[in-house]
N, C-alpha and C positions, 0 to 999 in steps of 0.2 A: 651550820656550814652553808656557804653561798652555793646556789645551784650552778652546775657547770654549763657553760655556754656550748651549744652545739655548733660546730664550725663546718660549713659546707664548702668543699673546694670549688675552684673556679669552673671546672668542667661541668659539675652538676648545676651550678648557678646558671651557666649558659644554656644547658639543656632545659632547665625549668623556665628560663626566660623565653626560649623558642616555643615551648609548649603553651605557655600563657599568652604569648603574642598571637599564635595561631587561634587559640580559643577566643581571646578577646576580639579578634578581628571578625568573628562571626556575628557579633551583636553590638559592638561599640558604635555609638553615633559619631558622625564626622567631627562634630565640635570637640568631643572628648579625644578622638584620635589626633586632632590638630595640636592638643596640649603636648602629647608625646612627640609629635613632629617638631614642635618648637624646641623641646629639650634636645632632640637629636641634631637639629640645625646648629644650636649653640655648641653642643659637645663636639660635633665634627669640626667646627671652626677652631676649637681649642686643640683638637688632635692635629690639625694642619699646622697650627702655630708651634706645637711642641716637637714635631718630627725632625726639623732641621737641627734643633737644639739636642735632641736625642742622638743624632748621628755624630755631632761634634763631641758630646759628652761621653759617648761610648768608644767611638773609633779612635779619637786622638790619644787618650790615655793608654788604650790597648796597644797601639803602634809604638808609643814611647816606651812602654814596659818591655815589649818584645825586642825592640832595638837595643835596649840596655843589656840584654842577655846574648850578646853577639857570640856566634859560634856555629860550626858546621851542623851540629846536632839540631840547633834551633832552626836553622834555615831549612834543613831537610823536613823537620816536623811541620813547619808552617807550609812548605810547598806541598807536602803530601796531603795536609788537611784541606788546603784550598783546591787542589786538583780533584780530590775525592768529592768535595762539595759541589763543584761546578759540573763534574762528570755525572753526578747523580741528577743534577738539574737538566743536563742535556738528554740523559736517558729518559727522564720524565717527559720532556717535550717530545722526543721521538715516539715514545709509546703512546702519549696522548694524541699527537697529531695523526697517528696511524689508526687508533681505535676509537677515540671520542666521537668523531663525526658519525660513526655507525651506531653509537649509543645515544647521542644527543642530536636533536634536529636543529640545525642552524636557524637562528632568529625565532626560536620557540618562546623566547622570553623577551618582552619589551624592555627598553632601557629603564632601569629601576627608578631613576629620578622622575620619570614622566608617567609612570603607570598608575598613580593614585591621586585622589583629591585631597590628600592630607597636606595642605599647605601650612607652613608655620604661621603663627600669629605675628611673630616678629623674629628678627635675627640680629645677632651682634657680630659685626665683622672683627676678626682677629687676624689681620694679615701677618704671615710669618716674617721674621726678621731677614731671612734669606731663603733662596730656593734650595732644593735638594742637592743639586749639583754643586752649588756654591758651598754648601755645608760640608760636602764630601771633600772638596778641594781644600777648604780651611782645615778640616780634620787631618788630612794627609800632611799639609804643610806643618802644622803644629806637632803632630806625632813624629814625623821623620826628623825634623830639626831638633826636637827635644831629646830624641834618641842619641844625638851626637853632642849635645850641649849639656853642661852641668847647670841647667836652669831649674834648680830645685824649687824656687818660689813659684814659677809658672806651672811647674809640674804639680805642685801641691794645690794650686788653684784649680787645675783641670780635674784632679782627683776629687776635690770638693764639689766641683760642678757636676761631675758624674754622680756623686752621691745625691745631689739636689735633684737631678733628673730621675734617678732611681726611686727616690722617695716620692716624687711627683707621680710617677707611673704607679708605684705600689700603693700610695695612699689616696690618690685622686682618680686616676684613669681606670685602673683595674676594678675598684669597687663599683664604679658607675657603668662599667661595660655591660653587665647583665641588663640594666635598664635601657641602654642604647640598643642592644640586640633585640630586646622586647619591642622597641619602637620600630625597628627595621622589619621584623616579622609581622607586626601589626599592620604596617604599611603594605607589605606584600600580600597579606591575606585579604585586606580590604580591596586591593587591586586585582585579586583573583590569580596571583602568580605563585603562591607559596607551594601548591601541589606540584607544579612544574619544576621548581627549584629542588625540592626535597626528593622527588622521584629521580631526577637526573643525578643528583649527587650521591644517592644511595649506591648507584652503580659505580660511580667514580671512586668512592671510598674503598670498595672491594679491589679495584685495580691498583690503587695506591698501596694497599696492604700487600698485595702480591708483589709489587715492585720493591717494597721494603725487604721482603724475604729474599728475592732474587739478588738485590744489592748486597745483602750480608753474605750470601753464598759466594758471590763473585769476589767480594773483598777478602774473605778468608781462603778462597782458592788461591788468590794471589799471595796472601801471607803464607799459606802452606808451601807454595812453590819456593818462595824466598827463604823460608826457614827450614825447608825440607822436613815438614811435619804434616801429620794428617789434618787437613783443613776442617773436617767434621768434628774431630776431637777438640780442636782449637775453639770452634764456634760453640760446641757443647759446654766447654769450660766457661765461656762468657755468658751463658744463659742466666746465672744469678744476677748479673749486672742488668741484663735486659729486663727481667721481671721486676727488679727493684726500681728501675726507671719508669716502668709502667705504673707503679704505685706512687712514686714521689713526683712524677712529671717534672723532674729537675735534674739536669746534668750535674750541677754542682753538688746536690745532695747525694748523688749516687757515686761520687768520686771514691769514697773509702772502699765500696764493694768493687768498683771497676779496678782500682789499684790491686786489691787482693787477688782478683781473678786474672789480671795480667801477669802477676808474679807466678801464679799457678800454671800459666801457659809456658813459662820458661823465660819470660822477660826479666832482666835483672832489676832489683829493687831501685837502683839508682836511675836507670832508664825509665822505668814505670813512674817513679816519683816526679820525673821531669815532664814526660810526654802526656800522661793522663790528665793532670790538672790543666795543662795548656790546651789540650784538645777539647776539654770541656767547654771552652769559650770560643774556639775557632773552627772546630770541625762540626759542620752542620749539614751533613749529607741528607739525613732524613727530613730535616726541616725544609731544605731547598727543594727536595723532591715534592713535598706536599704543596708548597706555595706555587711552584711552577704548574703542577697538575691542576690545582684549583683555579688558578688564574686563566689557564688555557681553556678549561671547561666553561668558565663564566663568559669568556670572550666569544666562544662558539655559540653559547646559548643566546647571547645578545646580538649576535651577528656582527661583532666588531672585527674588522679585518686585522690579520696578523701574518707574520712570516718568520722564517728561521732567523733572519738577520736581526729583527726586533728582539726576539727572545734570547739570542746569543748575547747581546749587550746587556739585557736585563739579568740574565743568569750570572754573568761575570760581575756585575755590579752588586747583585744580591749577596754573593759570597763574601764581599767586602763589607757591605753595610750592616750585616748581621753580626760582625765580630764583637764579642763581649756581651751581646744582647741576652744570651741565655741566663745570665746572672739575675735577670729580672723576670718575674712571671709574665708570660706573653710577650717578652721582649723581642723575640725573633720576628713575629708578625708585625709588631709595632715598627721595628727598624725597616721592614720590607714595604711599609706603606708609602714611603717616599719614592722608591723606584717604581712601585705599582702605579702611582699617580703620574710621575714625570716621564716614564718610559713606555708604559702601556696605556696611559690615558684613562686610568680608573677613576670613576666619580666617587663622591663621598659614600653613596649607597653601596657601590661595588666594594669599596674598602671595608665597610661595616660587615658585609656578607662574608668577605674573606676572613675577617677576624673570627666570626662565628664558626666558619667551617674549619679554620686552622685549630682553634681551641678544642673543637669537638674531637679532633684527631691528635691532640697534643701528645698524649701518652705514647702513641706508637712512633711518632717522629722522634721524640726524646729517646726512646728505647733504641731506635735505629742509630741515632747519633752516638750514644754511649757505647753500644756494642761495637760500632765501627772504630772507636778510639783504640780498642785492643788490636785491631788490624794494623793501625799506624804504629803502635808501640812495638809490635813484632818486627816490622820492617826496619825501624830505627835501631832496634836492638841488634839486628843482624848486621847492619851497616857499621854501627859503632858499638862493637862488643865491649862490655865492661866486666871486671872480675865477678865471677859468680859466687853466690853464697851457697851453703849446703841446701837451703830451701829451694833455690833456683835449680840446682842440679837434680834434686828429687823430683821437682815438677817436670823437668825435661824427660827424665826416665819414664815417668808415668805416661806422658803423652806419646812417647815413642814405642811404648810396650804394646 
């Protein structure tokens, strides 16, 4: 019998890469470090090339599919998901702007691109076919028009293109990410910056986790008021979905559990079957919160100027650009790289560090997204009540008892 292959998930691969990068940075000669710097330079060029294609490939088919399901329930679900996502982002900015300057010393980290002697031996330019804003405009034009036209041919092409981008991320980018992260932390260690980065972000991670808990309590307090049910019992009912998402790190893989727990909260099977799968791709409050907090912390550390207006536009764009990205491992942060670069001015090294930080906390963000889907299902179920099954009525009695 052939020996079983041991599969290590992406989170552990990233953690191993960070550890090895820090260790190797203590003794690697500059010439050896430059080999990895060369790989990173080429890989970052490829990332920059693929980001606009990712936005078109994910956002356009998602908008087209949503538009085909015209109806008030759909509009309410999409509106609630988007509002919840951007509100989480604004809360993250407000908390970070108030607390991070007390935890992080401004300009305590030099600009990552200039802190090391690791200069690539060579680079290969891969200019993107369009910039991020152009790709978003194109995605909206294609998605909105296809939602109202019977263009099955073009729709099929877009769906195939989405599969191509998904396969490229899954088969090429994700497997090489650990090596890319290794190179980034090797670079930072040899530049003497890694201790500063890790020390600062250890504090930030604790704040982000506390914000996740507060967000879920707030969401279910609102849901409890709307449904006239005990919010703590509602949230307790959704805990199996939360812990399943911690393990799977995937909103899509957690859908069966989220559906079951939503029905146990008293949401009708019909409403849950519509809202939960849809929210798994468009409701990203936990992910938005993480990205905004990490981006703000990094900007403070590097002394990059920022303001509320800059982050307002970034948060609103982030809620759109991440649509449908959770179907791909690491898809949310990949989709966020475009707005990070174009709206916040993040360099390639900054984006690489964002990838590492995001994936290191991926489980908690996914769990927050998934658990929050139940809050949206409760509100939609209250606004658009559907005939209850005996199982729905039994769940309602249990929650109210």
